[in-house]
N, C-alpha and C positions, 0 to 999 in steps of 0.2 A: 504493500500500500504506500509506504514512504517513497519507494522508487517511482511509483506512478505519479505521486504528487510532485516530485522533483521534476520529472519529465514534463508534466503539465505546466509547471511554473515557467519553464523555458520558452513556452509559446505565447507568453502574455504580452510581449512587446507589440506595439501597434504597427511596427514595420515588418512583422512576420505574419504569415497566414494564421488565422484563428482556427483552432481545432474545435470541433463540436464538443460542447460541455465545458469549455474553458472561458475564463474571463479575459477580456481584451482591454489593455491599458494603452491609451495613445490618442492623439488629437487628429489623426487622419480619419477620413470617412470610411465607413464600412465598404468593402470592395463592391458589394452588390448595389449599394446606394450610389457609389461613384459611377458604376457602369450605367445605372438608370439615368443619372444626371447628364452624362455625356450624350445619351440618346435623346433625352427630353429636350436638351438645348437645341438639337437639330430641328425638332418639331416646333419649338418656340420661334426659331428663325423664320420658318415659313409663316407662322401666325403673325409675326411682326410685319412682314411684307404686306399682309392683307389689310393692315391698318396704316400702311404707308410709312413704316419705319424700316429704313434700309441700313443694314450693317453686315459685317462679316461674321462668320460663325464664332470667331474668337472675341467678338465684341458684344455678343448677346448678353443682356443684363440678367443676372440672377434675381428673380422676383419672388418674394415670400408674401403670402396672404395670411393675415392673422385674424382669428375669430376669438373675441373675448368671452368671458363668462357672463352669466345672466339667466341661468335656468332655461325654461322653454322660450323665453324672449330671445335669448341668444341662438337657440336652435333654429327657430323660425326666421329670425332676422338674417342669419347666415345663409339659410336656404334662399330667401328672397334676393339677397345680394349676389349670390352665385348665379342665380337665374338671369339677372340683368347683365352680369359680367359676361356670361355666355352669349347672350343676345347681342352684346356690344362687340363681340369678337375678341375679348380681352382675357377670358378665362384660360385659353390655351397658351397665353403668354406667361402664366404663373408656373413657377418651378416647384415651390413648396406650399402646402396648405397645413397650417398649424393651429391647433385649438386648445383651449382650456375650458374646463367645466362644461357649461351648457352647449358651447360650440362643438365639443366632442360628440355630443348626442347626434347632432346633424351629420358630422363626419362619419360616424358609425353607420348611420342609415344609408348614406350615399355609397360608401365603399362596399356595401353588400352586393352592389351591382358592378360587374366588371365594365370598365370604360363608361362610367356613369356620365362623364362630361360630354360624351357624344350623343347622349339620349336623355338629356337632363329633364326635358319637359315630361317625358313618360315616367321617369324615376320620381320626379317631384310630385306628380299626381298620386303615385302609390304611397308616398310618404304622408301626404296630406290626408289621404283617405284613412290610413292607419291611425294617425294622430287624432283624428276627429271621430274615430270609432270606439268600440268598447274596450275597457281596460282588461288586463290579464286577470283571470279569476283568482280568488283567494286560494283555491285548491292547487292550481298550477304554480302559483307563487310559492306555496308552502312545499310542494314537491321539489321545486328548484332549490329552496333553502336547505332542504335535507341533503341534496347532492353536495352543496357547498360545505356542509358540516363535516363531510367525510375527508376533507383535506387535513393536512397536518396542523395548519394554523387557521383558526376561525376568528372573525372579527366583526365589528358592526358594519363594515363595508359590505359583507355578505347579506346582512339584514337589510341594509339600505338599498342594495340592488333589487332585492325581491319585494320589499314592502313599499319602496318609494319610486325608484327609477322606472319600474314596470308601469306605474300609474301614469307616467308621462310619455314614455316612448311606446307604450302599448304593445310590447312584445318581450319575449325572452330570447335574446339573440345568443345562441351557443356557438356561433362561429368564433374562430380565433383570429387575431391580427396577422399572424404569420401565414396562415393559409387563406386569408382573405385577399391577398395581394398577388397580382401577376406582374412579373418583372417587365413584361412588354406593355404594361398599362399605358393608356393614353391620358391618364389623369395626373394631376399634381401629386407629388410625393407626400404622403400624410405623416404628420408628427403630432401625437397626442401627448399632453404634458400634465405633470403633477409636481408635487414637492415632497421632500423628505421632512417629516414633521419634527424630528429631533434636531436636525440642522437649523430649521427655522426657529424653534423655541430657544435653542442654546446659542444661536448666532455663531455657529461653528461648523466648518465644512462647507459643502456645496449643496444647497437645497434644491437646485433645479434638476428635475428628472424628466426624461422623455421616453416615449415608446414609439418605435417605428416598426414597419413590417419585419425588419431584420434584427434590430438591437433595442434593448432597454438599458438605460443607465443615466449616469450623472453628466449632464450636458457640458458643464464648464471644466470639470475635473478630467473628463475623457476616460471614464471607467464604465465598461459595457459588458453585457452578457447577451447571448442570443435571446430574442424575445420569447421564443418557445421554452426557454429555460428559466425565465424570470419566475421566482417563487419556489424553485427547486433549492435544495440545500447544497451549499458549497463550503469547501474548506481549502484554504490556501490557494484559491483560484481555480479549483476543479470541482465539478459536480460529484457529490457523493450519495445523494438521494434524490430521485426524480419526483416531481410533483406535476400534475396536469397543467398545461398552459392555461392561463386565465382566459376566460371567454369575453366576448364583447359586452355582455351585460355587466359583468364585474368591472371591466375597464371603464365603462361609462360611469359606474358608481364610484370607482376610485377617483377618476378625474372630476367628478361632480359631487364630491362629499363635502359640501360646504358647511355642514354642521360639525365637522370633525374637530374644530378648534375651540369651541366655546361651550362652557357649562350651561349657559342660559338656554342653549338649543336642546338640552336634555328634555325639556318639557315637550317639545315638538315630537321627538322620537319616542318618548314614553307613550304619548297619545297614539302614535302610529302602531306601536306594539299592542296597546290596549285594543285598538280597532281590529287589528289582525287576529288577536287572541279571541276576541268576542265573536267575530264573524266565522272563525273556522274551528277553534279548539274547544271553547267553553261549552260544555254539554248541559250542565245543570244550572238553572236559574231559580231553583226553588228557595235557596238560602236556608233550607232546613237541614241541619247537620245530620240528623238521624236518618234522613232519606237520601243522603248522598253516599255514593260509593267512595272508596279510597281514591280512585282516579279523579273523581269529581272534586274531592277535597284538595288534591294536589293542584288541580286547575284553579280552584278558588284561592289557594294560598298565593299563587302567582299573580292572580288578578288583584288581590289585596295588596301585594307587594308593589305592583305598578301604581295603584292608587295612593299608597303610602309615599312613594317617591314623588308623585305629583303633588300631594298635599304639602310635603316639606318644601318643595320648590316654590309653591304658591304661598308659603307661610301659614298653612292651616294645621292645627293640632291633629296629629295622626293617631292619638291614643286608642281610639276605637278600632282602627285597622290593626294596630299592633296587637291588641287583645285577641282579635279574630284570628290572626296568623298563629299566635301561640296556642290558642284553643284547638285549631284544626291540626296543627302539627302534633300535639299531644294525642289527639284522637287517632291520627294516622298511625303513630308509632305504638299505640295502645300502652303507653307508659313505659316502653322498653328503653327509650333513649332519653337522656337528659339534654334539653336544648342547649346549644352551644353559646347562645347569647343571653346575657342577663339584662334585666330592666335597668336602663340608665336614663337620667334626666336629659331631655332634649331641649336645647336653647335655640328657639327659632329666630331670635333676634340676631344671633351671631351666624351669619350665612355660611362662613367658611367652616365653622365648627359643625353646623347642621349638615353640610355637604359631606364632611368626613364621617359623621355619625351614620348617614345613610349609606355611604360606601361600604363601611364595615358591616352594617346591619344587613344589607343586601347580600353580601358575601356569606354571612353567617346563615341566613335563611336558606340560601342555595345549598350550602353544605349540609344542613339538616334535611332538606328535601332529598338530596342524594342518598342519605342514609335511610330515610323513612320511605321513600318512594322508588326503591330500586326495582320494583315490579313494573313500573310505568315505562313503556317503551320510548316515550319522547322526553323523558326527564333530563337526560344528558344534554340534548340540544337546547332545551329551554334554560337549563342551568347555565349553559355556555353563553346564551344571549344575555342573561341577567348579570353574569360575571363580567362580560364585556361592557355592559352598561355601567356597572359599579366602577370599573377601572377606566372606562372611556377609551377603549381600544379600537382604533380604526386602521384599516389598510396594513395590517401587520404581515410581513413576509420575512422569510429567511434573508439574511444579509449575504449577498453573493460575494462580498469583499471580505468576509469574516476570516480573520487570521492570515490575511495576505501580508507580505512584506514588500512594500513598494513606497519609496520616498515621494513619488509623484501624487500619491493619494492621501488626503487628509487623514490623520491617525484616527479621528473620531469615527470614520467609516469602516475601519478595520477591526474594531474591538468588539462590537456587539454581535450577538448571534442572530438578532432580528432587527429590522427597521420598520418604521411606520410611515406610510405614504398617504397623502391627502390632496384635496383640491388645491391646485396651484393658485386659484383666485384668492386664497387666504393670505397669500404673500404679495402677489401681483396678478391682477385680473386680466392679463393678456400675455400670451406665450412668447414674449420677446426673446428670452434667453435660449430658446431652442434654435432660433434662426441666427442668433448673434455668435454662434460658434464660428471662430475664425475660418475654419476649414470649409464652411458652407459658402463663404465669400459672397454674401448677399449685398446687392447694389441698391435694391429698392424694397422697402417694407410698406405694405398697404395694411394698415391696422383698422379693422372694423370694430368699433367699440359699442358693445351692447350693455355696458354696465348700468347700474341704477344709482350710482354715486351722485350726490348733489353737484359735485364738480366733475363734468364730463371729460376732463383732461387728467384725471388722477393717474390713469395707467401710463400714459406717455411721459408725464412728469416724473413719476416714480421710477420708470425705466431709465430715464436720463440720469436721475440722481444715483441710482444703483450702479449704472455703467461708469459714472465718474469715480465712484469709490473703488470699483474693480478694474479701472483703467481699460475699459472696453470702448472701442470706437462707437460714438453715438453723437448725433447733433445736439446742439443746445436747444432747449425748449422754452420759448418765451410766448406767453399768451396774454393778450389784453384782459384786464379785470372784467370789463363789460361782457366779454365773450363767455365767461363762466356761467352767467345767468342766461345769456342769449347766444348759444353757440351757433356758428355757421356749420355748413355741411362738408367743408373740405379745408384741411390745414396741411401745409408742407413744412417740414423741418429738415434743413440740410446743413452740411458743414464740410470742411476740407478733410478728405480722407475718411469720411464716415458714410455709412449708407444713408440714403434719403428716406425719410419716414413720412408717410401720408397718414393722417389721423382723421377718421370719419366718425363723429358721434351719431348714434342711431337717431335720436330725436333732436331736431334743430330748427332754427327759425325759417329755413328754406322749405323743408318738407312738412313741418307742423304749423308754420305761421306763429300765431300767438298762443297756440294750444299745447305747448311742450309739457306742462305739468299735467294736463288732462291725459295725454298719451302715457306719461310715466305712471299715473295712477291706474290706468286701464290695464297696463302690462307690468305689474310689479312682480318681483322675483318669486315669491312663495304662494302665489294664487294657484287655484286648481288648474287642471289641464284646459287648454283653449278649445273653443268651439271652432267649427269649420270657418265661420265668418270671421272670427278673431284672427285665425291663421292667415286667411286671405288678405285682410286689412293690414296686418303687420308685415307680411311679405311685400305688399305694395309700397308701404312707407319706407321700408329698408331698401327696396329696389330703386326708389327715386334718388337715393344718395349716389347711386351708380349712374343712372341715366342722365341726371342733371350735371354730372361731372365727367362724362366720357372724354370730352376734349381735354380737360385738366389731367386725367389719368394718362391719356396718350402723350401729352406734353412731358409729363414726368418720366414716363417710360423712355421716351426719346432721349431725354437728358441723362438717363442712367446708362445709356450705351457707352461702353468704354472697352479698351483692350483688357482681357483677363490676365491675371498674374501667371507667370510661368516660373519654373524652378530657377531660371537664369536671371529673372528680373525682380524676384521677391525682395 
């Protein structure tokens, strides 16, 4: 085994071919991505000629299109924007399509269809029909949740995928990213983005994480593993235990796990768990202990535990629920077990203390349920859900960099056996750092911003500030104060030896007139799934940002034409 690990470690350099099941450290592009880019640039050259932009193959600009987060608003807004880019003859000029959070939901739907950009109207109709149709049934969602449970590591992202994401995307997509892609595709190269939670919270290491059809890894560090192997267990750079590749439903949940960072959002998820539990699992509503089976009582303990967590979060005395839980557990165990948790005074006015109290209380109740309800076939799954809620575990996977020895990788990424991944919008709500990798050599970034921030320039401003700290080439961003309240529909930021950045706020004075706030209220992030009419209206308003600026887009693409770097003139 040691000999195998030593041999594997020798293949980690980015300048050498990557062996299947090994980690790649290096700032070069994946060889398959490199080959695709070379071929795509030839197609882009022909597309540029159609919009009267003439250049040599070596001068073809590398254009990246970014979709920000924003839930279903971002999903539908990106779809409407892509529709108009295609009709304007500009979509085929795009080399990369990168998304964060809600925009990845749109991407996942599009890339189900090979060469979707050549038949976008048909693909678009199918997506709209699905989004305005019936939701995934509780039964199908629960069956999928049970499948997720059988992996080595279970987290709230699995719960989020089945209980929440299915409610919006209206499907359970079990395709995988690596088998969804055709190397000869006529579509832009897709990049899905997330962040490393520990890196974000500790402000240590590289938080920016990306998924492509070929590799998953840390964008700025240059540490990657084959996408099909993300989630498998690695030691010193080599795979030692295989896990199934994450599917597209899970990837959408990982990229769109906007709740993962805030305790206040626990209320929302507890409510979803309660709805799920009530609609599918809770069999007895009599409330009469003597008429309930042991299984019914286990169900009721969990329901009471959900309600107790919600009561504490809402500052309501949970004493009655606590008593009900204790009574039922004693009845289930028939007095054979002593409960592991003692009655303690709960101070609801101290929110931090109350949070810690409920964390320990939830874990203790779950432990007692495991002892008392070992006859119950679903107890382990539900115990895991409640344990994850108590510890707030999201997106946990094996760390593929565990115990590697490489000076080019931040030490924080090498030490832990697992890492937690979450919605990139929790750090920056646009996937700039996936396309700012120097080796992708991007000339022009078109950023479609679907955020609901009161300041519609937050993403581009924060990207500029972060790039300045990290010494990454990025233009200065200066915005008139009056534009924050009344944004226009097209902004250009450029500088010497930097990519040009186009920033397009979704709702602006051009496409909304004086009704910007009304549009924002109509399409806020956490509202329920959209109707067919809402989808059509939002696609139209997003599409106007493209049709109204076709000439501006063509102008900026033309100005981005320049000779590409070579090894001799870098």
